[in-house]
C-alpha positions in Angstrom: 85.7 -20.6 39.6 89.4 -19.2 39.7 90.9 -21.4 37.1 94.5 -21.3 36.0 94.7 -18.7 33.1 96.0 -21.4 30.7 92.8 -23.4 31.3 90.7 -20.3 30.3 92.8 -19.2 27.3 94.3 -21.0 24.4 97.7 -19.2 24.8 99.2 -20.4 21.5 96.0 -19.6 19.6 95.8 -16.0 20.9 99.5 -15.6 20.4 99.1 -16.4 16.7 96.0 -14.2 16.4 97.9 -11.1 17.5 101.2 -12.2 16.1 102.9 -11.9 19.5 101.9 -8.2 19.8 100.9 -7.9 23.4 100.0 -4.2 23.0 97.4 -5.3 20.4 96.2 -8.0 22.7 95.9 -5.5 25.6 93.8 -3.2 23.5 91.6 -6.2 22.4 91.1 -7.2 26.0 90.1 -3.7 27.0 87.6 -3.5 24.0 86.1 -6.8 25.1 85.9 -5.7 28.7 83.9 -2.7 27.5 81.7 -4.8 25.1 81.0 -7.7 27.4 78.4 -6.0 29.7 76.2 -5.2 26.6 76.6 -8.7 25.2 75.7 -10.2 28.5 72.7 -7.9 28.8 71.6 -8.8 25.4 71.8 -12.6 26.2 70.0 -12.1 29.5 67.1 -10.2 27.9 66.8 -12.9 25.2 66.8 -15.6 27.9 64.1 -13.8 29.9 62.0 -13.4 26.8 62.7 -17.1 25.9 63.6 -15.8 22.4 65.7 -18.5 21.0 66.6 -16.6 17.8 67.9 -13.7 19.9 69.7 -16.2 22.2 71.4 -17.8 19.2 72.3 -14.4 17.9 73.8 -13.2 21.2 75.8 -16.5 21.6 77.1 -16.2 18.0 78.2 -12.6 18.7 80.0 -13.8 21.9 81.6 -16.6 20.0 83.2 -14.3 17.6 84.7 -12.1 20.4 85.8 -15.2 22.3 87.5 -16.7 19.2 89.6 -13.5 18.8 90.8 -13.7 22.4 91.5 -17.4 22.4 88.9 -18.1 25.1 88.3 -21.7 25.7 84.7 -21.0 26.6 84.0 -20.5 22.8 82.8 -24.1 22.9 80.1 -23.3 25.4 79.0 -20.3 23.3 78.8 -22.5 20.3 76.8 -25.2 22.2 74.4 -22.5 23.4 74.0 -21.1 19.9 73.1 -24.5 18.5 70.8 -25.5 21.4 68.9 -22.2 20.9 68.6 -23.0 17.2 67.2 -26.4 18.1 64.5 -24.8 20.3 65.8 -24.0 23.7 64.5 -25.3 26.9 66.5 -26.5 29.9 69.7 -27.1 27.8 69.8 -23.5 26.8 69.3 -22.2 30.4 72.0 -24.6 31.7 74.5 -23.6 28.9 73.8 -19.9 29.5 74.5 -20.3 33.2 77.7 -22.1 32.4 78.8 -19.5 29.9 78.1 -16.7 32.4 80.5 -18.3 34.9 83.1 -19.0 32.2 82.9 -15.4 31.0 83.9 -14.1 34.4 87.2 -15.8 33.9 88.2 -14.5 30.5 89.4 -10.9 31.1 91.3 -11.7 34.4 93.0 -14.7 32.7 94.1 -12.6 29.8 95.4 -9.8 32.0 97.3 -12.3 34.2 98.9 -13.9 31.1 99.9 -10.4 29.7 101.3 -9.3 33.0 103.1 -12.6 33.6 104.7 -12.3 30.2 103.1 -15.5 28.9 101.8 -13.8 25.8 
């Protein structure tokens, strides 16, 4: 995908969240980087089991983490949560695939913005 970091992250939003404290943001990014494999695994397990309640729960958890980091893919996580609550199907699988690709961009985008001094 390799999008520009500002297409992946709401720079102003994340700046407000951490009150301009790039050290705090760097810590949050590292925590997210450690947390994301477990969250992805939880979502993948729920998808394999076609467990819409667990899919919605995993998407909700991701949504919270993504909001803190100003990740624009929060909207995809929200759409996934709602689709799973409605009953799943192809829409859930499509949104989950889209979210997986978008998640790949979050940590690199944040690190690029921190290193480039944009945050």
